[in-house]
C-alpha positions in Angstrom: -24.1 -8.0 15.9 -25.8 -9.7 18.8 -24.4 -10.4 22.3 -23.4 -14.0 21.4 -21.0 -12.7 18.8 -23.1 -13.6 15.7 -22.6 -11.2 12.8 -25.7 -9.4 11.5 -23.8 -7.8 8.5 -23.3 -10.5 5.8 -20.2 -8.8 4.5 -18.3 -9.3 7.8 -17.2 -12.8 8.6 -16.8 -14.0 12.2 -13.3 -13.4 13.6 -12.4 -10.5 11.3 -10.7 -7.4 12.6 -13.9 -5.3 12.5 -15.9 -7.8 14.5 -13.1 -8.2 17.0 -12.9 -4.5 17.5 -16.7 -4.1 17.8 -16.6 -6.7 20.6 -13.7 -5.2 22.4 -14.2 -1.5 21.8 -17.7 -0.8 20.6 -17.6 2.8 21.9 -14.5 3.6 19.8 -15.3 1.9 16.5 -18.4 2.5 14.3 -18.6 0.7 11.0 -21.3 2.9 9.5 -19.7 6.3 10.0 -16.4 5.3 8.6 -14.6 6.9 11.6 -11.8 4.3 11.8 -9.0 6.6 13.0 -9.7 6.1 16.7 -8.9 2.4 16.4 -5.2 1.8 17.5 -3.2 0.1 14.8 -1.9 -2.6 17.2 -5.6 -3.6 17.8 -6.3 -3.7 14.1 -3.5 -6.1 13.5 -4.0 -8.5 16.4 -7.6 -9.7 15.7 -7.8 -13.5 15.9 -8.9 -15.4 12.8 -8.4 -12.5 10.4 -10.5 -11.8 7.4 -8.5 -10.6 4.3 -11.6 -8.9 2.9 -12.4 -7.1 6.1 -14.0 -3.7 5.4 -11.4 -1.9 7.6 -8.4 -3.2 5.6 -10.2 -2.5 2.3 -11.0 1.0 3.1 -7.5 1.7 4.4 -5.7 0.4 1.2 -8.2 2.0 -1.2 -7.9 5.4 0.5 -4.1 5.2 0.6 -4.0 4.5 -3.1 -6.3 7.4 -3.8 -4.3 9.8 -1.7 -1.1 8.6 -3.3 -2.6 9.4 -6.7 -3.7 12.8 -5.5 -0.2 13.5 -4.1 1.5 12.5 -7.4 -1.0 14.5 -9.4 -0.8 17.8 -7.4 2.8 17.9 -6.0 4.4 19.7 -9.0 1.4 21.9 -9.9 1.2 25.3 -8.1 -2.1 24.2 -6.4 -0.8 22.8 -3.0 -0.6 19.0 -2.7 -1.0 19.1 1.1 -4.2 21.1 0.8 -5.6 18.5 -1.6 -4.6 15.6 0.6 -6.4 17.3 3.5 -9.6 17.9 1.4 -9.7 14.6 -0.3 -9.0 12.9 3.1 -12.2 14.5 4.4 -14.2 13.4 1.4 -13.2 9.8 1.7 -14.9 7.4 4.2 -12.2 8.1 6.9 -13.3 11.8 6.8 -10.1 13.2 8.1 -6.9 14.9 7.1 -4.3 12.2 6.7 -1.8 14.3 8.7 1.6 15.8 8.3 3.5 12.5 8.7 1.6 10.7 5.9 1.9 13.8 3.7 5.7 14.0 4.2 6.3 10.3 3.6 4.3 10.2 0.4 6.2 13.2 -0.8 9.3 10.9 -0.8 7.7 9.2 -3.7 7.2 12.4 -5.8 10.7 13.6 -5.0 12.2 10.3 -6.0 10.4 10.9 -9.3 12.3 14.2 -9.5 15.5 12.5 -8.7 15.1 10.0 -11.6 13.6 12.6 -14.1 16.6 15.0 -13.5 19.1 12.2 -12.9 21.7 13.4 -15.4 21.4 17.0 -14.3 21.7 16.0 -10.6 24.8 13.8 -11.2 26.4 16.5 -13.2 25.7 19.1 -10.4 26.9 16.8 -7.6 30.2 16.0 -9.5 30.9 19.6 -10.3 30.1 20.7 -6.7 32.5 18.1 -5.2 35.0 18.9 -7.9 34.9 22.6 -7.0 35.5 21.8 -3.3 38.7 19.8 -4.2 39.9 22.3 -6.8 39.4 20.0 -9.8 36.6 22.1 -11.2 36.6 26.0 -11.3 34.5 27.5 -8.6 32.5 29.6 -11.1 31.5 26.4 -13.0 27.7 26.7 -13.7 26.9 23.2 -12.3 29.1 23.8 -9.2 27.3 27.1 -8.7 23.9 25.4 -9.0 25.0 23.0 -6.2 25.6 25.9 -3.9 22.4 27.6 -5.0 20.4 24.6 -4.1 22.1 24.4 -0.7 21.6 28.1 0.1 18.0 28.0 -1.1 17.3 25.0 1.1 18.4 26.7 4.3 15.2 28.8 5.1 12.8 25.9 4.9 15.2 23.6 6.8 15.5 26.1 9.7 11.9 27.2 9.8 10.6 23.6 9.4 12.4 22.6 12.6 11.4 25.7 14.5 7.7 25.6 13.5 7.2 21.8 13.5 4.5 21.8 16.0 2.5 24.5 14.2 3.0 22.8 10.8 1.6 19.5 12.2 -1.4 21.2 13.9 -2.6 24.8 13.5 -1.2 25.4 10.0 -3.3 22.5 8.7 -6.6 24.3 9.4 -8.7 24.5 6.3 -9.5 28.1 7.1 -5.8 28.9 6.6 -5.6 26.5 3.6 -8.5 28.3 1.8 -7.0 31.7 2.5 -3.6 30.8 1.3 -5.0 29.2 -1.9 -6.7 32.5 -2.8 -4.0 34.9 -1.6 -1.2 33.2 -3.5 -3.4 32.7 -6.5 -3.4 36.5 -6.7 0.4 36.7 -6.3 0.9 34.0 -8.9 -1.5 35.9 -11.3 0.4 39.2 -10.8 3.8 37.5 -11.3 2.5 35.6 -14.4 1.1 38.8 -15.9 3.9 41.3 -15.1 7.0 39.1 -14.9 9.6 40.0 -17.5 10.6 36.4 -18.3 14.1 37.4 -19.5 16.3 35.3 -17.2 17.3 31.7 -17.5 18.8 29.4 -14.9 22.4 30.4 -15.9 21.5 33.9 -14.7 20.5 32.8 -11.2 22.4 34.6 -8.4 23.0 33.6 -4.8 20.7 36.5 -3.7 18.0 35.2 -5.9 18.6 31.6 -4.8 18.1 32.7 -1.2 14.9 34.6 -2.2 13.7 31.4 -3.9 14.4 29.6 -0.7 12.4 32.0 1.4 9.5 31.6 -1.0 9.8 27.8 -0.6 9.7 28.2 3.2 6.2 29.8 2.9 5.0 26.4 1.6 5.3 25.1 5.2 1.8 26.6 5.4 -0.6 24.2 3.4 -2.3 26.1 0.7 0.7 28.1 -0.4 2.2 25.3 -2.6 5.9 24.7 -2.7 6.1 25.0 -6.5 3.5 27.8 -6.4 5.6 29.9 -4.0 9.0 29.4 -5.7 7.6 29.8 -9.2 5.8 33.0 -8.2 9.1 34.3 -6.7 11.0 33.3 -9.9 8.5 35.1 -12.2 8.7 38.3 -10.0 12.5 38.2 -10.3 12.3 38.0 -14.1 12.9 34.3 -14.8 11.1 32.4 -17.6 8.2 30.1 -16.6 10.2 27.0 -17.5 13.4 28.1 -15.7 11.4 29.0 -12.6 9.7 25.5 -12.7 13.0 23.6 -13.2 14.8 25.3 -10.3 11.7 24.8 -8.1 11.9 21.1 -8.7 15.6 20.9 -8.0 15.3 23.2 -4.9 12.6 21.0 -3.4 14.6 17.8 -3.3 16.8 18.4 -0.2 14.0 19.8 1.9 11.4 17.2 1.0 13.8 14.2 1.3 15.0 15.4 4.8 11.4 16.1 5.9 10.2 12.7 4.6 13.0 10.7 6.1 12.6 12.6 9.4 8.9 11.8 9.6 9.6 8.2 8.5 12.1 7.8 11.4 9.5 9.2 13.9 6.9 6.8 12.6 9.2 3.8 12.7 10.3 4.6 16.3 6.8 5.2 17.4 7.2 8.9 18.1 4.6 9.8 15.5 1.8 8.0 13.7 0.3 8.1 10.2 -3.2 8.1 11.6 -5.6 5.7 9.9 -2.8 4.4 7.6 -0.4 1.7 8.6 3.2 1.5 7.3 2.4 -0.9 4.4 -0.5 1.2 3.0 1.6 4.3 3.4 4.4 2.7 1.4 1.9 1.8 -1.3 0.6 5.4 -1.4 4.2 6.6 -1.8 4.8 4.2 -4.7 1.6 5.4 -6.4 2.7 9.0 -5.8 6.1 8.2 -7.4 4.5 6.8 -10.6 1.9 9.5 -11.1 4.4 12.3 -10.1 7.0 11.1 -12.7 4.4 11.4 -15.4 3.3 14.8 -14.2 6.8 16.4 -14.3 7.3 16.0 -18.0 3.7 17.2 -18.7 4.1 20.2 -16.5 7.4 21.4 -17.9 6.0 21.0 -21.5 2.9 22.9 -20.5 4.5 25.9 -18.9 7.0 26.3 -21.8 4.2 27.5 -24.0 1.3 28.5 -21.8 0.6 30.7 -18.8 -0.3 29.7 -15.3 -3.8 31.1 -15.7 -5.7 27.8 -15.4 -4.0 27.1 -12.1 -4.7 30.6 -10.8 -8.4 30.3 -11.4 -8.4 26.8 -10.0 -6.9 27.9 -6.8 -9.4 30.7 -6.4 -12.3 28.4 -7.1 -11.0 25.7 -4.7 -10.5 28.3 -2.0 -14.1 29.5 -2.3 -15.4 25.9 -2.3 -13.5 25.2 0.9 -15.0 28.3 2.6 -18.4 27.1 1.5 -17.8 23.6 2.8 -16.6 25.0 6.1 -19.5 27.3 6.4 -22.1 24.6 5.7 -20.4 22.0 7.9 -19.4 19.7 5.0 -15.8 20.1 5.8 -14.1 20.2 9.2 -11.4 22.8 9.7 -9.2 20.8 11.9 -10.2 17.2 11.2 -7.2 14.8 11.7 -6.6 11.1 11.3 -4.9 10.9 14.7 
């Protein structure tokens, strides 16, 4: 671009957002490096003229769709969806971790998929739980007990999530920690998968075991552990079948993920927190993509674990952890890159 405002790049038309920002903030916006995160959203949206094919808008939407797909694909597998969002975010042109707020909001999509997939089970559990409170249903009813088990199991992650929020949003997202947790919990999952007795079903779940499940889920506040990976590992160590451990893992995640996602959504809407490079519309699209892909993955995963071991996920975690260490060592990946 010359000083008179003419555009040298043929793919950017005069008046588009990119040109406007280059004029106003050339020191903060570089087209060729793809480092768009430093551009405030209010400046992106107020460019005069507007160009619907502007490279900035295209990159934002395409990346949001890709990240939504990754979220839906990995959320229910014991491989850590937050770790994958961090890594893929750095591979994409933005070259940054999309951040905790974007991750939490897109998880609303995958948990809505759980809500729909297990709708009949959830309605039955809720009705029985309320019925037990009013005396219309026996307190030892299996569905009423499951309601209490989900509540009890959700307490650890709820309490620790609030206490450690600042660490979760910053230090815990370091790729050094992510890579370490991927490998360490791959070993734990491997031991549980190999030596777990697999004799218990969901009907055998006790309140003590429900709380232990919850503590395992709380470990997933550290990216790389994996919410499903932590709870499934705990379930296998306690002697539950692979399918039972997976089903309870899905049900247990719902309260925590919905509360976390809604909390982050509130902070974004009120301006207390940002979704980095991604505006609210593109974040919503990413959430919808995560919902569709996640719904398809639930059925596949439950069918898979009913007849096969977790071996493929264990080796994948180890390989991914090693690749992250290599990427960090060679400078390909940035340990603390953030889209804020």
